[in-house]
N, CA, C and O atoms as a GROMACS GRO file, in nm:
protein
  236
    1UNK      N    1  -1.162  -1.004  -0.302
    1UNK     CA    2  -1.215  -0.952  -0.180
    1UNK      C    3  -1.209  -0.798  -0.182
    1UNK      O    4  -1.100  -0.741  -0.187
    2UNK      N    5  -1.323  -0.731  -0.180
    2UNK     CA    6  -1.326  -0.587  -0.189
    2UNK      C    7  -1.273  -0.522  -0.062
    2UNK      O    8  -1.311  -0.562   0.048
    3UNK      N    9  -1.186  -0.424  -0.076
    3UNK     CA   10  -1.140  -0.346   0.036
    3UNK      C   11  -1.219  -0.214   0.043
    3UNK      O   12  -1.243  -0.162   0.152
    4UNK      N   13  -1.258  -0.162  -0.068
    4UNK     CA   14  -1.345  -0.046  -0.074
    4UNK      C   15  -1.448  -0.080  -0.181
    4UNK      O   16  -1.451  -0.192  -0.232
    5UNK      N   17  -1.531   0.016  -0.215
    5UNK     CA   18  -1.634  -0.010  -0.318
    5UNK      C   19  -1.571  -0.033  -0.451
    5UNK      O   20  -1.632  -0.100  -0.535
    6UNK      N   21  -1.450   0.018  -0.478
    6UNK     CA   22  -1.390   0.007  -0.611
    6UNK      C   23  -1.254  -0.060  -0.605
    6UNK      O   24  -1.191  -0.072  -0.711
    7UNK      N   25  -1.203  -0.106  -0.493
    7UNK     CA   26  -1.068  -0.160  -0.490
    7UNK      C   27  -1.069  -0.304  -0.430
    7UNK      O   28  -1.124  -0.326  -0.322
    8UNK      N   29  -1.010  -0.394  -0.500
    8UNK     CA   30  -1.001  -0.534  -0.455
    8UNK      C   31  -0.862  -0.556  -0.401
    8UNK      O   32  -0.771  -0.478  -0.428
    9UNK      N   33  -0.846  -0.666  -0.325
    9UNK     CA   34  -0.715  -0.701  -0.271
    9UNK      C   35  -0.616  -0.727  -0.386
    9UNK      O   36  -0.498  -0.692  -0.378
   10UNK      N   37  -0.667  -0.788  -0.490
   10UNK     CA   38  -0.577  -0.818  -0.606
   10UNK      C   39  -0.530  -0.692  -0.671
   10UNK      O   40  -0.414  -0.683  -0.710
   11UNK      N   41  -0.620  -0.590  -0.683
   11UNK     CA   42  -0.580  -0.462  -0.748
   11UNK      C   43  -0.479  -0.390  -0.659
   11UNK      O   44  -0.381  -0.335  -0.709
   12UNK      N   45  -0.501  -0.392  -0.529
   12UNK     CA   46  -0.402  -0.330  -0.436
   12UNK      C   47  -0.269  -0.400  -0.448
   12UNK      O   48  -0.166  -0.332  -0.456
   13UNK      N   49  -0.265  -0.531  -0.451
   13UNK     CA   50  -0.142  -0.601  -0.461
   13UNK      C   51  -0.069  -0.570  -0.594
   13UNK      O   52   0.053  -0.552  -0.594
   14UNK      N   53  -0.139  -0.565  -0.703
   14UNK     CA   54  -0.077  -0.534  -0.832
   14UNK      C   55  -0.025  -0.394  -0.835
   14UNK      O   56   0.083  -0.369  -0.890
   15UNK      N   57  -0.097  -0.301  -0.777
   15UNK     CA   58  -0.048  -0.158  -0.772
   15UNK      C   59   0.075  -0.148  -0.681
   15UNK      O   60   0.171  -0.078  -0.713
   16UNK      N   61   0.071  -0.217  -0.569
   16UNK     CA   62   0.191  -0.216  -0.481
   16UNK      C   63   0.312  -0.272  -0.552
   16UNK      O   64   0.423  -0.219  -0.538
   17UNK      N   65   0.294  -0.379  -0.629
   17UNK     CA   66   0.402  -0.438  -0.707
   17UNK      C   67   0.461  -0.333  -0.802
   17UNK      O   68   0.583  -0.321  -0.815
   18UNK      N   69   0.372  -0.258  -0.869
   18UNK     CA   70   0.418  -0.154  -0.960
   18UNK      C   71   0.485  -0.040  -0.894
   18UNK      O   72   0.577   0.019  -0.951
   19UNK      N   73   0.442  -0.006  -0.773
   19UNK     CA   74   0.501   0.105  -0.702
   19UNK      C   75   0.634   0.069  -0.627
   19UNK      O   76   0.713   0.159  -0.595
   20UNK      N   77   0.657  -0.054  -0.601
   20UNK     CA   78   0.770  -0.096  -0.518
   20UNK      C   79   0.903  -0.042  -0.564
   20UNK      O   80   0.989  -0.014  -0.480
   21UNK      N   81   0.924  -0.027  -0.699
   21UNK     CA   82   1.053   0.020  -0.749
   21UNK      C   83   1.057   0.172  -0.777
   21UNK      O   84   1.157   0.222  -0.828
   22UNK      N   85   0.951   0.242  -0.743
   22UNK     CA   86   0.948   0.384  -0.760
   22UNK      C   87   1.028   0.454  -0.653
   22UNK      O   88   1.046   0.401  -0.544
   23UNK      N   89   1.077   0.573  -0.682
   23UNK     CA   90   1.144   0.651  -0.576
   23UNK      C   91   1.048   0.749  -0.511
   23UNK      O   92   1.089   0.840  -0.439
   24UNK      N   93   0.920   0.730  -0.536
   24UNK     CA   94   0.816   0.820  -0.481
   24UNK      C   95   0.784   0.785  -0.336
   24UNK      O   96   0.834   0.686  -0.281
   25UNK      N   97   0.702   0.868  -0.275
   25UNK     CA   98   0.660   0.841  -0.141
   25UNK      C   99   0.586   0.708  -0.125
   25UNK      O  100   0.605   0.634  -0.028
   26UNK      N  101   0.500   0.682  -0.227
   26UNK     CA  102   0.429   0.551  -0.217
   26UNK      C  103   0.520   0.434  -0.244
   26UNK      O  104   0.493   0.324  -0.194
   27UNK      N  105   0.626   0.451  -0.321
   27UNK     CA  106   0.722   0.343  -0.334
   27UNK      C  107   0.795   0.317  -0.208
   27UNK      O  108   0.813   0.200  -0.172
   28UNK      N  109   0.838   0.417  -0.138
   28UNK     CA  110   0.906   0.402  -0.004
   28UNK      C  111   0.808   0.338   0.095
   28UNK      O  112   0.844   0.255   0.178
   29UNK      N  113   0.682   0.380   0.082
   29UNK     CA  114   0.577   0.323   0.173
   29UNK      C  115   0.555   0.176   0.153
   29UNK      O  116   0.538   0.102   0.250
   30UNK      N  117   0.554   0.132   0.023
   30UNK     CA  118   0.544  -0.008  -0.006
   30UNK      C  119   0.662  -0.085   0.048
   30UNK      O  120   0.643  -0.191   0.108
   31UNK      N  121   0.780  -0.036   0.028
   31UNK     CA  122   0.902  -0.109   0.076
   31UNK      C  123   0.901  -0.112   0.227
   31UNK      O  124   0.936  -0.216   0.284
   32UNK      N  125   0.864  -0.007   0.296
   32UNK     CA  126   0.854  -0.007   0.442
   32UNK      C  127   0.753  -0.104   0.494
   32UNK      O  128   0.775  -0.173   0.594
   33UNK      N  129   0.637  -0.110   0.423
   33UNK     CA  130   0.534  -0.204   0.458
   33UNK      C  131   0.578  -0.347   0.443
   33UNK      O  132   0.553  -0.430   0.530
   34UNK      N  133   0.643  -0.377   0.333
   34UNK     CA  134   0.685  -0.515   0.304
   34UNK      C  135   0.800  -0.563   0.396
   34UNK      O  136   0.812  -0.682   0.425
   35UNK      N  137   0.884  -0.467   0.440
   35UNK     CA  138   0.995  -0.504   0.527
   35UNK      C  139   0.954  -0.494   0.673
   35UNK      O  140   1.034  -0.527   0.761
   36UNK      N  141   0.835  -0.449   0.702
   36UNK     CA  142   0.782  -0.435   0.838
   36UNK      C  143   0.874  -0.351   0.925
   36UNK      O  144   0.902  -0.388   1.039
   37UNK      N  145   0.923  -0.234   0.868
   37UNK     CA  146   1.014  -0.149   0.940
   37UNK      C  147   0.948  -0.102   1.075
   37UNK      O  148   0.833  -0.058   1.079
   38UNK      N  149   1.025  -0.114   1.177
   38UNK     CA  150   0.975  -0.074   1.306
   38UNK      C  151   0.907  -0.188   1.384
   38UNK      O  152   0.888  -0.177   1.505
   39UNK      N  153   0.872  -0.294   1.316
   39UNK     CA  154   0.811  -0.413   1.375
   39UNK      C  155   0.695  -0.371   1.466
   39UNK      O  156   0.686  -0.414   1.580
   40UNK      N  157   0.607  -0.286   1.412
   40UNK     CA  158   0.493  -0.237   1.494
   40UNK      C  159   0.365  -0.258   1.421
   40UNK      O  160   0.352  -0.213   1.307
   41UNK      N  161   0.268  -0.323   1.483
   41UNK     CA  162   0.136  -0.345   1.421
   41UNK      C  163   0.067  -0.211   1.392
   41UNK      O  164  -0.004  -0.199   1.291
   42UNK      N  165   0.086  -0.111   1.478
   42UNK     CA  166   0.029   0.020   1.458
   42UNK      C  167   0.085   0.086   1.335
   42UNK      O  168   0.009   0.140   1.255
   43UNK      N  169   0.217   0.083   1.315
   43UNK     CA  170   0.279   0.137   1.196
   43UNK      C  171   0.230   0.066   1.072
   43UNK      O  172   0.199   0.133   0.973
   44UNK      N  173   0.222  -0.064   1.073
   44UNK     CA  174   0.180  -0.142   0.962
   44UNK      C  175   0.033  -0.110   0.926
   44UNK      O  176   0.000  -0.100   0.807
   45UNK      N  177  -0.053  -0.093   1.023
   45UNK     CA  178  -0.190  -0.058   1.000
   45UNK      C  179  -0.199   0.087   0.933
   45UNK      O  180  -0.279   0.110   0.842
   46UNK      N  181  -0.119   0.175   0.980
   46UNK     CA  182  -0.117   0.313   0.922
   46UNK      C  183  -0.064   0.306   0.778
   46UNK      O  184  -0.118   0.369   0.687
   47UNK      N  185   0.042   0.231   0.761
   47UNK     CA  186   0.094   0.217   0.622
   47UNK      C  187  -0.009   0.156   0.526
   47UNK      O  188  -0.027   0.202   0.413
   48UNK      N  189  -0.074   0.053   0.571
   48UNK     CA  190  -0.175  -0.013   0.488
   48UNK      C  191  -0.292   0.083   0.455
   48UNK      O  192  -0.342   0.085   0.343
   49UNK      N  193  -0.334   0.162   0.555
   49UNK     CA  194  -0.439   0.258   0.529
   49UNK      C  195  -0.400   0.358   0.428
   49UNK      O  196  -0.482   0.394   0.342
   50UNK      N  197  -0.275   0.407   0.433
   50UNK     CA  198  -0.225   0.503   0.332
   50UNK      C  199  -0.213   0.440   0.196
   50UNK      O  200  -0.241   0.505   0.095
   51UNK      N  201  -0.171   0.311   0.189
   51UNK     CA  202  -0.156   0.245   0.061
   51UNK      C  203  -0.297   0.222  -0.001
   51UNK      O  204  -0.313   0.235  -0.123
   52UNK      N  205  -0.393   0.188   0.078
   52UNK     CA  206  -0.528   0.171   0.028
   52UNK      C  207  -0.582   0.302  -0.024
   52UNK      O  208  -0.647   0.308  -0.128
   53UNK      N  209  -0.554   0.411   0.053
   53UNK     CA  210  -0.603   0.544   0.006
   53UNK      C  211  -0.535   0.580  -0.130
   53UNK      O  212  -0.602   0.629  -0.220
   54UNK      N  213  -0.403   0.558  -0.144
   54UNK     CA  214  -0.338   0.586  -0.268
   54UNK      C  215  -0.398   0.503  -0.383
   54UNK      O  216  -0.424   0.554  -0.491
   55UNK      N  217  -0.420   0.374  -0.356
   55UNK     CA  218  -0.469   0.282  -0.460
   55UNK      C  219  -0.609   0.313  -0.503
   55UNK      O  220  -0.645   0.290  -0.618
   56UNK      N  221  -0.690   0.366  -0.412
   56UNK     CA  222  -0.834   0.394  -0.440
   56UNK      C  223  -0.847   0.522  -0.517
   56UNK      O  224  -0.953   0.545  -0.576
   57UNK      N  225  -0.746   0.610  -0.521
   57UNK     CA  226  -0.756   0.733  -0.596
   57UNK      C  227  -0.756   0.704  -0.748
   57UNK      O  228  -0.684   0.616  -0.794
   58UNK      N  229  -0.833   0.775  -0.821
   58UNK     CA  230  -0.832   0.757  -0.965
   58UNK      C  231  -0.694   0.795  -1.028
   58UNK      O  232  -0.629   0.889  -0.982
   59UNK      N  233  -0.651   0.726  -1.129
   59UNK     CA  234  -0.521   0.751  -1.188
   59UNK      C  235  -0.517   0.888  -1.253
   59UNK      O  236  -0.415   0.927  -1.309
   0.00000   0.00000   0.00000
């Protein structure tokens, strides 16, 4: 399922798996997204938008 012109759900998921153990901002973002910190749909939507933006950027 394409999320953007170049990013699929599977690609996002695999990148999030790779980032989950990083100490970087995107690693913290993945962990916060997965734990649903704050229990807020608005926060989760914002986190997902940032993760998609990170994943869509060329390496």
